[in-house]
DRENPA-3360 file (N, C-alpha, C; in nm, 2 decimals, always signed):
BEGIN
1 = MVRFREED = +2.04/+0.78/-1.97/+2.09/+0.77/-1.83/+2.10/+0.86/-1.74 ~ +1.99/+0.86/-1.64/+2.01/+0.99/-1.55/+2.12/+1.01/-1.47 ~ +2.18/+1.16/-1.46/+2.29/+1.20/-1.40/+2.25/+1.24/-1.27 ~ +2.31/+1.21/-1.16/+2.24/+1.31/-1.04/+2.38/+1.38/-1.02 ~ +2.34/+1.46/-0.94/+2.40/+1.57/-0.87/+2.52/+1.48/-0.77 ~ +2.61/+1.52/-0.74/+2.68/+1.47/-0.61/+2.58/+1.43/-0.48 ~ +2.52/+1.54/-0.44/+2.44/+1.52/-0.30/+2.35/+1.40/-0.34 ~ +2.30/+1.40/-0.47/+2.18/+1.31/-0.53/+2.24/+1.16/-0.50;
9 = EHETEIAQ = +2.37/+1.14/-0.55/+2.44/+1.03/-0.58/+2.42/+0.95/-0.42 ~ +2.50/+1.06/-0.35/+2.48/+1.00/-0.19/+2.36/+0.98/-0.12 ~ +2.25/+1.07/-0.16/+2.12/+1.02/-0.11/+2.08/+0.88/-0.15 ~ +2.15/+0.87/-0.27/+2.08/+0.72/-0.35/+2.13/+0.61/-0.27 ~ +2.28/+0.63/-0.25/+2.37/+0.53/-0.18/+2.32/+0.50/-0.03 ~ +2.26/+0.60/+0.02/+2.23/+0.58/+0.18/+2.08/+0.54/+0.17 ~ +1.99/+0.57/+0.08/+1.87/+0.50/+0.09/+1.86/+0.37/+0.05 ~ +1.97/+0.31/-0.03/+1.98/+0.17/-0.06/+2.04/+0.11/+0.04;
17 = QTLERYSG = +2.12/+0.16/+0.10/+2.22/+0.10/+0.21/+2.13/+0.10/+0.32 ~ +2.03/+0.18/+0.35/+1.94/+0.15/+0.48/+1.82/+0.07/+0.43 ~ +1.77/+0.06/+0.32/+1.66/-0.06/+0.26/+1.74/-0.20/+0.30 ~ +1.87/-0.22/+0.25/+1.92/-0.33/+0.27/+1.93/-0.39/+0.40 ~ +1.98/-0.26/+0.50/+1.99/-0.29/+0.65/+1.85/-0.34/+0.72 ~ +1.72/-0.27/+0.69/+1.61/-0.30/+0.75/+1.56/-0.39/+0.70 ~ +1.58/-0.45/+0.57/+1.49/-0.53/+0.49/+1.56/-0.69/+0.50 ~ +1.71/-0.68/+0.52/+1.78/-0.80/+0.49/+1.79/-0.85/+0.36;
25 = SDRDSFCS = +1.77/-0.79/+0.27/+1.77/-0.79/+0.13/+1.88/-0.72/+0.05 ~ +1.94/-0.77/-0.03/+2.05/-0.69/-0.12/+1.97/-0.62/-0.21 ~ +2.01/-0.50/-0.24/+1.93/-0.40/-0.35/+1.91/-0.46/-0.47 ~ +1.98/-0.54/-0.52/+1.97/-0.60/-0.67/+1.85/-0.74/-0.62 ~ +1.82/-0.76/-0.52/+1.72/-0.85/-0.52/+1.58/-0.83/-0.53 ~ +1.55/-0.69/-0.54/+1.42/-0.64/-0.56/+1.37/-0.65/-0.68 ~ +1.24/-0.68/-0.71/+1.22/-0.69/-0.85/+1.14/-0.56/-0.89 ~ +1.09/-0.55/-1.02/+1.05/-0.41/-1.07/+0.91/-0.39/-1.00;
33 = HLILTNFS = +0.83/-0.50/-0.97/+0.69/-0.48/-0.89/+0.70/-0.50/-0.76 ~ +0.64/-0.40/-0.69/+0.65/-0.44/-0.55/+0.52/-0.44/-0.47 ~ +0.49/-0.54/-0.39/+0.36/-0.55/-0.32/+0.40/-0.48/-0.17 ~ +0.33/-0.44/-0.11/+0.35/-0.38/+0.04/+0.24/-0.44/+0.11 ~ +0.25/-0.49/+0.23/+0.18/-0.52/+0.33/+0.21/-0.50/+0.47 ~ +0.11/-0.48/+0.57/+0.14/-0.46/+0.71/+0.14/-0.58/+0.79 ~ +0.11/-0.71/+0.73/+0.06/-0.84/+0.80/+0.14/-0.94/+0.76 ~ +0.24/-1.00/+0.88/+0.30/-1.09/+0.87/+0.25/-1.24/+0.78;
41 = RYIRNFAD = +0.15/-1.23/+0.80/+0.03/-1.37/+0.72/+0.04/-1.35/+0.59 ~ +0.06/-1.24/+0.53/+0.02/-1.21/+0.38/+0.21/-1.27/+0.35 ~ +0.30/-1.22/+0.39/+0.43/-1.22/+0.32/+0.46/-1.39/+0.36 ~ +0.42/-1.44/+0.46/+0.40/-1.56/+0.46/+0.37/-1.66/+0.36 ~ +0.24/-1.64/+0.36/+0.17/-1.70/+0.24/+0.22/-1.70/+0.09 ~ +0.29/-1.55/+0.07/+0.34/-1.53/-0.03/+0.44/-1.63/-0.08 ~ +0.55/-1.64/+0.04/+0.65/-1.70/+0.04/+0.64/-1.86/+0.01 ~ +0.55/-1.92/+0.09/+0.51/-2.05/+0.07/+0.46/-2.09/-0.07;
49 = LYQVPLIE = +0.34/-1.99/-0.13/+0.32/-2.02/-0.25/+0.41/-2.04/-0.34 ~ +0.50/-1.96/-0.35/+0.61/-1.96/-0.47/+0.74/-2.02/-0.41 ~ +0.73/-2.09/-0.30/+0.84/-2.16/-0.22/+1.00/-2.08/-0.27 ~ +0.98/-1.96/-0.19/+1.09/-1.87/-0.17/+1.14/-1.84/-0.01 ~ +1.26/-1.80/-0.01/+1.29/-1.77/+0.13/+1.22/-1.66/+0.17 ~ +1.17/-1.66/+0.31/+1.13/-1.54/+0.37/+1.26/-1.46/+0.45 ~ +1.27/-1.34/+0.42/+1.40/-1.29/+0.47/+1.36/-1.18/+0.57 ~ +1.44/-1.20/+0.70/+1.38/-1.11/+0.79/+1.50/-1.01/+0.83;
57 = GSMFSTAH = +1.47/-0.87/+0.81/+1.57/-0.77/+0.84/+1.54/-0.71/+0.98 ~ +1.61/-0.60/+0.99/+1.59/-0.56/+1.13/+1.48/-0.47/+1.16 ~ +1.39/-0.43/+1.06/+1.27/-0.39/+1.06/+1.16/-0.44/+0.99 ~ +1.21/-0.47/+0.85/+1.10/-0.55/+0.75/+1.12/-0.67/+0.72 ~ +1.04/-0.76/+0.66/+1.06/-0.88/+0.58/+1.02/-0.87/+0.46 ~ +1.09/-0.94/+0.40/+1.08/-0.96/+0.21/+1.10/-1.10/+0.18 ~ +1.03/-1.12/+0.03/+1.04/-1.21/-0.05/+1.03/-1.18/-0.19 ~ +1.09/-1.25/-0.25/+1.12/-1.22/-0.40/+1.11/-1.33/-0.50;
65 = VPDLDISI = +1.01/-1.30/-0.59/+0.98/-1.43/-0.68/+1.06/-1.36/-0.81 ~ +1.18/-1.39/-0.86/+1.24/-1.34/-0.99/+1.13/-1.34/-1.10 ~ +1.10/-1.49/-1.12/+1.02/-1.54/-1.24/+0.88/-1.46/-1.25 ~ +0.84/-1.41/-1.14/+0.71/-1.32/-1.16/+0.77/-1.18/-1.18 ~ +0.88/-1.15/-1.13/+0.94/-1.01/-1.11/+0.85/-0.94/-1.02 ~ +0.83/-1.00/-0.91/+0.76/-0.92/-0.79/+0.81/-0.95/-0.67 ~ +0.84/-0.83/-0.58/+0.87/-0.87/-0.44/+0.77/-0.83/-0.34 ~ +0.76/-0.86/-0.23/+0.67/-0.83/-0.13/+0.78/-0.80/-0.01;
73 = IDFKLGSA = +0.71/-0.67/+0.06/+0.76/-0.64/+0.18/+0.66/-0.63/+0.28 ~ +0.69/-0.66/+0.40/+0.60/-0.62/+0.51/+0.66/-0.51/+0.61 ~ +0.60/-0.40/+0.57/+0.67/-0.26/+0.64/+0.61/-0.24/+0.75 ~ +0.53/-0.31/+0.83/+0.48/-0.28/+0.96/+0.36/-0.17/+0.95 ~ +0.33/-0.13/+1.07/+0.21/-0.04/+1.08/+0.23/+0.11/+1.08 ~ +0.14/+0.20/+1.02/+0.14/+0.33/+1.03/+0.22/+0.43/+0.92 ~ +0.18/+0.54/+0.94/+0.21/+0.64/+0.84/+0.37/+0.64/+0.83 ~ +0.42/+0.68/+0.97/+0.58/+0.69/+0.96/+0.66/+0.56/+0.87;
81 = AAALIIDL = +0.60/+0.46/+0.90/+0.66/+0.35/+0.82/+0.62/+0.35/+0.66 ~ +0.51/+0.40/+0.63/+0.48/+0.41/+0.48/+0.57/+0.51/+0.44 ~ +0.59/+0.62/+0.50/+0.67/+0.73/+0.43/+0.82/+0.64/+0.43 ~ +0.86/+0.59/+0.51/+0.98/+0.55/+0.53/+1.00/+0.44/+0.42 ~ +0.92/+0.36/+0.38/+0.92/+0.25/+0.29/+0.94/+0.31/+0.15 ~ +0.84/+0.42/+0.10/+0.86/+0.46/+0.00/+0.97/+0.56/-0.04 ~ +1.03/+0.60/+0.07/+1.15/+0.71/+0.06/+1.27/+0.61/+0.02 ~ +1.26/+0.47/+0.08/+1.38/+0.40/+0.06/+1.39/+0.32/-0.08;
89 = CAFLPKIQ = +1.24/+0.27/-0.14/+1.23/+0.21/-0.25/+1.23/+0.28/-0.38 ~ +1.20/+0.42/-0.32/+1.18/+0.52/-0.45/+1.31/+0.50/-0.52 ~ +1.43/+0.46/-0.44/+1.58/+0.48/-0.49/+1.62/+0.37/-0.55 ~ +1.54/+0.24/-0.57/+1.56/+0.11/-0.66/+1.54/+0.17/-0.79 ~ +1.61/+0.15/-0.87/+1.60/+0.19/-1.01/+1.49/+0.11/-1.08 ~ +1.48/-0.02/-1.04/+1.41/-0.09/-1.11/+1.26/-0.11/-1.08 ~ +1.25/-0.05/-0.99/+1.08/-0.06/-0.94/+0.99/+0.03/-1.01 ~ +0.87/-0.05/-1.08/+0.81/+0.03/-1.18/+0.68/+0.05/-1.11;
97 = SVLLLGMC = +0.63/-0.04/-1.03/+0.49/-0.01/-0.97/+0.49/-0.06/-0.82 ~ +0.40/-0.01/-0.73/+0.38/-0.05/-0.59/+0.24/-0.06/-0.57 ~ +0.19/-0.18/-0.51/+0.07/-0.19/-0.46/+0.05/-0.25/-0.33 ~ -0.04/-0.16/-0.26/-0.06/-0.19/-0.10/-0.15/-0.29/-0.09 ~ -0.14/-0.39/-0.03/-0.24/-0.48/+0.02/-0.28/-0.47/+0.15 ~ -0.37/-0.38/+0.19/-0.39/-0.35/+0.32/-0.53/-0.37/+0.37 ~ -0.57/-0.32/+0.51/-0.70/-0.33/+0.54/-0.73/-0.22/+0.60 ~ -0.91/-0.21/+0.60/-0.94/-0.07/+0.64/-1.09/-0.10/+0.70;
105 = GGLRSHYK = -1.12/-0.01/+0.79/-1.24/-0.01/+0.83/-1.37/+0.06/+0.75 ~ -1.47/-0.01/+0.71/-1.57/+0.05/+0.63/-1.66/+0.13/+0.71 ~ -1.68/+0.23/+0.65/-1.75/+0.35/+0.73/-1.91/+0.37/+0.66 ~ -1.96/+0.27/+0.59/-2.07/+0.30/+0.52/-2.16/+0.15/+0.56 ~ -2.30/+0.20/+0.60/-2.35/+0.08/+0.66/-2.38/-0.03/+0.55 ~ -2.37/-0.02/+0.42/-2.41/-0.12/+0.34/-2.28/-0.19/+0.32 ~ -2.15/-0.15/+0.35/-2.05/-0.25/+0.34/-2.04/-0.36/+0.42 ~ -1.98/-0.46/+0.37/-1.96/-0.58/+0.45/-1.84/-0.63/+0.46;
113 = VGDYFLPL = -1.80/-0.68/+0.57/-1.68/-0.75/+0.60/-1.62/-0.85/+0.49 ~ -1.51/-0.84/+0.43/-1.49/-0.90/+0.34/-1.51/-0.86/+0.18 ~ -1.55/-0.71/+0.19/-1.56/-0.65/+0.03/-1.42/-0.59/+0.04 ~ -1.40/-0.57/-0.11/-1.28/-0.48/-0.12/-1.30/-0.32/-0.11 ~ -1.21/-0.25/-0.10/-1.23/-0.11/-0.11/-1.10/-0.08/-0.21 ~ -1.13/+0.01/-0.31/-1.03/+0.08/-0.37/-1.02/+0.24/-0.35 ~ -0.92/+0.29/-0.28/-0.89/+0.40/-0.23/-0.86/+0.50/-0.36 ~ -0.93/+0.59/-0.42/-0.89/+0.67/-0.52/-0.82/+0.80/-0.45;
121 = AGIRGEGA = -0.81/+0.81/-0.34/-0.74/+0.92/-0.27/-0.75/+0.91/-0.11 ~ -0.66/+0.97/-0.04/-0.66/+0.96/+0.11/-0.67/+1.09/+0.15 ~ -0.75/+1.09/+0.26/-0.77/+1.25/+0.35/-0.63/+1.24/+0.44 ~ -0.57/+1.34/+0.42/-0.45/+1.34/+0.46/-0.45/+1.39/+0.64 ~ -0.50/+1.27/+0.73/-0.52/+1.31/+0.86/-0.40/+1.25/+0.96 ~ -0.31/+1.22/+0.88/-0.21/+1.14/+0.97/-0.08/+1.23/+0.98 ~ -0.06/+1.34/+0.94/+0.07/+1.43/+0.98/+0.18/+1.40/+0.88 ~ +0.21/+1.28/+0.84/+0.32/+1.26/+0.79/+0.36/+1.29/+0.66;
129 = SDFYFPPE = +0.24/+1.29/+0.60/+0.24/+1.33/+0.44/+0.27/+1.49/+0.45 ~ +0.26/+1.59/+0.54/+0.29/+1.72/+0.55/+0.44/+1.76/+0.51 ~ +0.52/+1.64/+0.55/+0.67/+1.66/+0.49/+0.69/+1.68/+0.36 ~ +0.58/+1.63/+0.27/+0.59/+1.60/+0.11/+0.52/+1.74/+0.05 ~ +0.43/+1.78/+0.09/+0.33/+1.86/+0.05/+0.26/+1.96/+0.12 ~ +0.23/+2.08/+0.08/+0.16/+2.15/+0.19/-0.01/+2.09/+0.19 ~ -0.06/+2.15/+0.26/-0.21/+2.06/+0.30/-0.30/+2.07/+0.21 ~ -0.30/+2.16/+0.06/-0.40/+2.16/-0.05/-0.38/+2.08/-0.14;
137 = VPAMANFL = -0.27/+2.01/-0.12/-0.23/+1.89/-0.22/-0.30/+1.79/-0.18 ~ -0.38/+1.72/-0.28/-0.45/+1.58/-0.24/-0.36/+1.47/-0.28 ~ -0.39/+1.37/-0.16/-0.29/+1.24/-0.18/-0.38/+1.17/-0.26 ~ -0.34/+1.13/-0.39/-0.42/+1.07/-0.50/-0.35/+0.94/-0.53 ~ -0.43/+0.82/-0.54/-0.36/+0.71/-0.59/-0.32/+0.70/-0.74 ~ -0.24/+0.60/-0.77/-0.20/+0.61/-0.93/-0.31/+0.57/-1.01 ~ -0.36/+0.62/-1.10/-0.47/+0.57/-1.17/-0.47/+0.46/-1.25 ~ -0.33/+0.44/-1.31/-0.31/+0.32/-1.38/-0.34/+0.19/-1.31;
145 = IQKAATNI = -0.27/+0.21/-1.19/-0.29/+0.08/-1.09/-0.41/+0.07/-1.07 ~ -0.49/+0.17/-1.01/-0.63/+0.13/-0.97/-0.72/+0.10/-1.07 ~ -0.69/+0.15/-1.19/-0.79/+0.11/-1.31/-0.76/-0.07/-1.33 ~ -0.65/-0.06/-1.29/-0.59/-0.23/-1.32/-0.67/-0.31/-1.21 ~ -0.67/-0.27/-1.11/-0.75/-0.34/-0.99/-0.91/-0.33/-1.01 ~ -0.96/-0.24/-1.07/-1.12/-0.24/-1.12/-1.13/-0.34/-1.22 ~ -1.03/-0.35/-1.31/-1.05/-0.45/-1.44/-1.05/-0.60/-1.37 ~ -0.96/-0.62/-1.28/-0.96/-0.75/-1.21/-1.05/-0.78/-1.12;
153 = LDQANARY = -1.09/-0.72/-1.06/-1.23/-0.73/-0.95/-1.35/-0.72/-1.04 ~ -1.36/-0.68/-1.14/-1.47/-0.69/-1.23/-1.47/-0.83/-1.30 ~ -1.34/-0.87/-1.36/-1.35/-1.00/-1.43/-1.41/-1.11/-1.31 ~ -1.34/-1.08/-1.16/-1.39/-1.18/-1.08/-1.51/-1.18/-1.03 ~ -1.60/-1.09/-1.10/-1.75/-1.04/-1.00/-1.72/-1.01/-0.87 ~ -1.62/-0.96/-0.82/-1.58/-0.97/-0.68/-1.68/-0.83/-0.62 ~ -1.73/-0.84/-0.50/-1.78/-0.71/-0.45/-1.66/-0.61/-0.41 ~ -1.69/-0.48/-0.44/-1.61/-0.37/-0.42/-1.67/-0.25/-0.41;
161 = HIGISHTT = -1.59/-0.14/-0.33/-1.63/+0.00/-0.34/-1.50/+0.07/-0.37 ~ -1.57/+0.19/-0.43/-1.47/+0.29/-0.47/-1.45/+0.43/-0.38 ~ -1.39/+0.50/-0.36/-1.41/+0.61/-0.28/-1.26/+0.68/-0.21 ~ -1.29/+0.74/-0.10/-1.19/+0.83/-0.01/-1.18/+0.75/+0.09 ~ -1.06/+0.74/+0.15/-1.03/+0.67/+0.27/-0.99/+0.80/+0.37 ~ -1.01/+0.78/+0.48/-0.92/+0.88/+0.60/-0.82/+0.79/+0.66 ~ -0.70/+0.84/+0.64/-0.59/+0.82/+0.68/-0.54/+0.87/+0.82 ~ -0.55/+0.81/+0.94/-0.52/+0.85/+1.06/-0.37/+0.79/+1.12;
169 = NIRFWEFN = -0.30/+0.86/+1.22/-0.23/+0.81/+1.29/-0.26/+0.77/+1.43 ~ -0.39/+0.76/+1.44/-0.43/+0.71/+1.57/-0.51/+0.55/+1.58 ~ -0.46/+0.48/+1.61/-0.50/+0.36/+1.61/-0.64/+0.32/+1.70 ~ -0.64/+0.38/+1.83/-0.77/+0.34/+1.91/-0.85/+0.47/+1.90 ~ -0.93/+0.47/+1.78/-0.98/+0.60/+1.79/-1.15/+0.57/+1.81 ~ -1.19/+0.44/+1.79/-1.32/+0.41/+1.79/-1.42/+0.43/+1.89 ~ -1.37/+0.49/+2.02/-1.42/+0.54/+2.11/-1.43/+0.68/+2.15 ~ -1.38/+0.73/+2.04/-1.34/+0.90/+2.05/-1.45/+0.97/+2.01;
177 = DAFREKLR = -1.56/+1.04/+2.04/-1.68/+1.10/+1.95/-1.63/+1.20/+1.91 ~ -1.55/+1.28/+1.95/-1.52/+1.41/+1.87/-1.46/+1.33/+1.73 ~ -1.36/+1.27/+1.72/-1.31/+1.17/+1.62/-1.41/+1.14/+1.51 ~ -1.50/+1.04/+1.57/-1.60/+1.00/+1.49/-1.69/+1.10/+1.43 ~ -1.72/+1.21/+1.49/-1.78/+1.31/+1.44/-1.73/+1.38/+1.30 ~ -1.59/+1.39/+1.32/-1.50/+1.43/+1.21/-1.51/+1.35/+1.09 ~ -1.51/+1.21/+1.12/-1.53/+1.11/+0.99/-1.67/+1.15/+0.93 ~ -1.76/+1.18/+1.00/-1.89/+1.18/+0.96/-1.88/+1.30/+0.86;
185 = ETKAQAIE = -1.80/+1.42/+0.90/-1.83/+1.52/+0.83/-1.73/+1.54/+0.70 ~ -1.63/+1.48/+0.72/-1.55/+1.46/+0.58/-1.61/+1.35/+0.46 ~ -1.71/+1.28/+0.50/-1.79/+1.20/+0.41/-1.67/+1.09/+0.36 ~ -1.57/+1.04/+0.45/-1.47/+0.95/+0.40/-1.56/+0.81/+0.39 ~ -1.55/+0.72/+0.31/-1.59/+0.59/+0.29/-1.51/+0.47/+0.36 ~ -1.37/+0.51/+0.41/-1.30/+0.38/+0.46/-1.20/+0.47/+0.57 ~ -1.15/+0.40/+0.65/-1.04/+0.43/+0.75/-0.94/+0.34/+0.75 ~ -0.79/+0.41/+0.76/-0.68/+0.31/+0.76/-0.60/+0.40/+0.81;
193 = MECATLFA = -0.44/+0.36/+0.79/-0.30/+0.44/+0.87/-0.23/+0.47/+0.78 ~ -0.23/+0.41/+0.63/-0.11/+0.44/+0.55/-0.16/+0.52/+0.41 ~ -0.27/+0.52/+0.37/-0.28/+0.53/+0.23/-0.22/+0.68/+0.18 ~ -0.29/+0.75/+0.26/-0.26/+0.93/+0.24/-0.09/+0.95/+0.23 ~ -0.05/+0.87/+0.32/+0.12/+0.90/+0.34/+0.18/+0.80/+0.22 ~ +0.14/+0.71/+0.19/+0.20/+0.62/+0.07/+0.18/+0.72/-0.08 ~ +0.08/+0.76/-0.08/+0.02/+0.81/-0.23/+0.10/+0.96/-0.23 ~ +0.10/+1.03/-0.10/+0.18/+1.17/-0.13/+0.32/+1.15/-0.14;
201 = ASYRRKLP = +0.36/+1.05/-0.02/+0.52/+1.03/-0.09/+0.56/+0.97/-0.21 ~ +0.47/+0.89/-0.27/+0.50/+0.84/-0.41/+0.48/+0.92/-0.53 ~ +0.41/+1.02/-0.50/+0.38/+1.12/-0.58/+0.52/+1.21/-0.59 ~ +0.55/+1.26/-0.47/+0.68/+1.31/-0.46/+0.81/+1.25/-0.51 ~ +0.80/+1.11/-0.49/+0.93/+1.04/-0.53/+0.91/+1.02/-0.66 ~ +0.79/+1.02/-0.74/+0.74/+0.98/-0.86/+0.75/+0.82/-0.89 ~ +0.68/+0.77/-0.81/+0.66/+0.62/-0.80/+0.52/+0.58/-0.80 ~ +0.49/+0.52/-0.90/+0.33/+0.50/-0.91/+0.31/+0.37/-0.80;
209 = TGALLLIS = +0.20/+0.43/-0.72/+0.15/+0.31/-0.60/+0.01/+0.33/-0.61 ~ -0.04/+0.24/-0.59/-0.19/+0.22/-0.59/-0.23/+0.11/-0.44 ~ -0.35/+0.09/-0.44/-0.37/+0.01/-0.31/-0.51/-0.07/-0.33 ~ -0.52/-0.18/-0.29/-0.64/-0.29/-0.30/-0.63/-0.32/-0.14 ~ -0.77/-0.24/-0.06/-0.81/-0.27/+0.07/-0.89/-0.36/+0.11 ~ -0.88/-0.44/+0.19/-0.97/-0.54/+0.23/-1.07/-0.49/+0.35 ~ -1.19/-0.47/+0.35/-1.26/-0.44/+0.47/-1.28/-0.51/+0.56 ~ -1.21/-0.50/+0.69/-1.18/-0.58/+0.79/-1.30/-0.59/+0.90;
217 = DLPLTREG = -1.35/-0.45/+0.89/-1.44/-0.42/+1.03/-1.51/-0.31/+0.98 ~ -1.62/-0.29/+1.05/-1.72/-0.19/+1.05/-1.75/-0.10/+1.20 ~ -1.61/-0.02/+1.18/-1.61/+0.06/+1.35/-1.71/+0.13/+1.39 ~ -1.78/+0.19/+1.29/-1.88/+0.29/+1.36/-1.99/+0.23/+1.44 ~ -2.01/+0.08/+1.42/-2.09/+0.03/+1.51/-2.03/-0.07/+1.63 ~ -2.08/-0.07/+1.73/-2.04/-0.14/+1.82/-1.98/-0.29/+1.81 ~ -2.09/-0.36/+1.75/-2.09/-0.47/+1.72/-1.95/-0.51/+1.59 ~ -1.95/-0.40/+1.50/-1.85/-0.41/+1.39/-1.71/-0.39/+1.46;
225 = IKTKKSSR = -1.65/-0.34/+1.55/-1.51/-0.30/+1.61/-1.44/-0.45/+1.57 ~ -1.33/-0.45/+1.55/-1.26/-0.57/+1.52/-1.22/-0.61/+1.66 ~ -1.22/-0.76/+1.70/-1.20/-0.82/+1.79/-1.03/-0.91/+1.77 ~ -1.03/-0.97/+1.86/-0.90/-1.07/+1.86/-0.98/-1.21/+1.75 ~ -1.10/-1.23/+1.81/-1.18/-1.33/+1.73/-1.20/-1.32/+1.58 ~ -1.25/-1.17/+1.57/-1.28/-1.15/+1.41/-1.16/-1.12/+1.32 ~ -1.06/-1.09/+1.40/-0.93/-1.07/+1.32/-0.88/-1.21/+1.27 ~ -0.88/-1.28/+1.37/-0.84/-1.42/+1.33/-0.93/-1.46/+1.19;
233 = HIFDTYTD = -1.04/-1.47/+1.23/-1.14/-1.50/+1.11/-1.09/-1.43/+0.99 ~ -1.07/-1.31/+0.98/-1.05/-1.23/+0.87/-0.93/-1.30/+0.80 ~ -0.83/-1.32/+0.86/-0.71/-1.37/+0.80/-0.73/-1.50/+0.75 ~ -0.79/-1.60/+0.83/-0.82/-1.72/+0.79/-0.92/-1.71/+0.64 ~ -0.99/-1.62/+0.64/-1.09/-1.64/+0.53/-1.04/-1.57/+0.40 ~ -0.96/-1.46/+0.41/-0.98/-1.39/+0.31/-0.83/-1.37/+0.26 ~ -0.72/-1.38/+0.34/-0.58/-1.35/+0.30/-0.54/-1.42/+0.18 ~ -0.59/-1.55/+0.14/-0.55/-1.59/+0.01/-0.58/-1.54/-0.12;
241 = DHLKTGIQ = -0.75/-1.49/-0.10/-0.78/-1.43/-0.22/-0.74/-1.28/-0.22 ~ -0.71/-1.23/-0.12/-0.64/-1.09/-0.13/-0.51/-1.05/-0.18 ~ -0.40/-1.19/-0.18/-0.31/-1.19/-0.23/-0.31/-1.25/-0.36 ~ -0.38/-1.32/-0.38/-0.40/-1.40/-0.56/-0.45/-1.25/-0.60 ~ -0.55/-1.18/-0.57/-0.59/-1.07/-0.64/-0.49/-0.97/-0.66 ~ -0.41/-0.95/-0.55/-0.31/-0.85/-0.58/-0.20/-0.88/-0.68 ~ -0.16/-1.01/-0.68/-0.07/-1.03/-0.80/-0.11/-1.05/-0.93 ~ -0.28/-1.07/-0.94/-0.32/-1.07/-1.06/-0.32/-0.91/-1.12;
249 = IIEEVKKN = -0.34/-0.80/-1.02/-0.34/-0.67/-1.07/-0.19/-0.61/-1.09 ~ -0.09/-0.71/-1.05/+0.03/-0.66/-1.09/+0.05/-0.68/-1.23 ~ +0.00/-0.82/-1.28/-0.01/-0.89/-1.43/-0.04/-0.76/-1.50 ~ -0.19/-0.73/-1.44/-0.22/-0.63/-1.53/-0.17/-0.51/-1.54 ~ -0.09/-0.46/-1.47/-0.02/-0.32/-1.46/+0.11/-0.36/-1.59 ~ +0.15/-0.50/-1.55/+0.25/-0.50/-1.65/+0.22/-0.52/-1.81 ~ +0.11/-0.56/-1.82/+0.06/-0.55/-1.97/+0.03/-0.38/-2.00 ~ -0.04/-0.31/-1.91/-0.02/-0.15/-1.95/+0.09/-0.11/-1.97;
257 = LQHKAKGA = +0.21/-0.14/-1.88/+0.34/-0.08/-1.92/+0.40/-0.13/-2.06 ~ +0.35/-0.25/-2.11/+0.41/-0.27/-2.21/+0.35/-0.22/-2.33 ~ +0.22/-0.16/-2.32/+0.15/-0.09/-2.42/+0.18/+0.07/-2.40 ~ +0.27/+0.10/-2.29/+0.31/+0.24/-2.29/+0.18/+0.33/-2.22 ~ +0.10/+0.26/-2.16/-0.02/+0.34/-2.10/+0.00/+0.45/-2.03 ~ -0.09/+0.55/-2.04/-0.06/+0.70/-1.97/-0.06/+0.69/-1.82 ~ +0.03/+0.72/-1.76/+0.05/+0.70/-1.61/+0.14/+0.59/-1.59 ~ +0.19/+0.54/-1.67/+0.26/+0.42/-1.66/+0.41/+0.44/-1.63;
265 = RRGTPDP = +0.47/+0.55/-1.66/+0.60/+0.57/-1.62/+0.64/+0.65/-1.51 ~ +0.77/+0.59/-1.44/+0.80/+0.66/-1.31/+0.91/+0.74/-1.36 ~ +0.93/+0.84/-1.26/+1.04/+0.97/-1.30/+1.15/+0.95/-1.21 ~ +1.24/+1.01/-1.21/+1.35/+1.02/-1.12/+1.31/+1.08/-1.00 ~ +1.33/+1.01/-0.87/+1.28/+1.09/-0.75/+1.34/+1.21/-0.70 ~ +1.22/+1.31/-0.66/+1.25/+1.42/-0.63/+1.33/+1.46/-0.51 ~ +1.42/+1.55/-0.47/+1.49/+1.55/-0.32/+1.39/+1.59/-0.22;
% end
């Protein structure tokens, strides 16, 4: 059993209390595997699917399925929220893996809306990850979780892409020519607002974290920018499969944990 210094015990207690306040869920309610999402539609579908309560906190909403040993949190949008959710959940001793089910903009002409994107790493363009590491440290996804994701996607013959995502803290960038040129220079294949922060914070906190992103728009073309109508279509068409696939990935991760696969074990969170 890990013994914390006095200040570590205090940090752990404050983190757990903060998570309880923000999520509305008692710390003991959280299962060993965690799905993160930015969208209320996902967590509502999850709660409806397994007939469990949807719990509203002051910032987040949660649902827990003990029989699956999976909890889901809607942590809202952006890099600051991504940093916060990892900083809090890393102090839950039962958590063994984290999977983000998010959306991204595809930056390649052959990508299609509805394709999946597996980020191996995130370009740290958001600023929040600077709190955890100096600029030269890459923000990498956990290999075990991303490998489990490719296994599941291959079994389903799903259309997906693998690469690097640019994480930004600017949502309305599509009409900024300088930013668009920067995207082209970095050769990023997707753009979103959380992955680099999640990966950096998780690496610092020793919490295995991966992501399965849905390409929801193609923002480098005028016709590909997400609209109210297209957003509704995305949710109506792809939410159920995205959620189902994420749960299958978690089940694959569990199998790998049982076999003590490399990269499967989490450590004590760093201060």
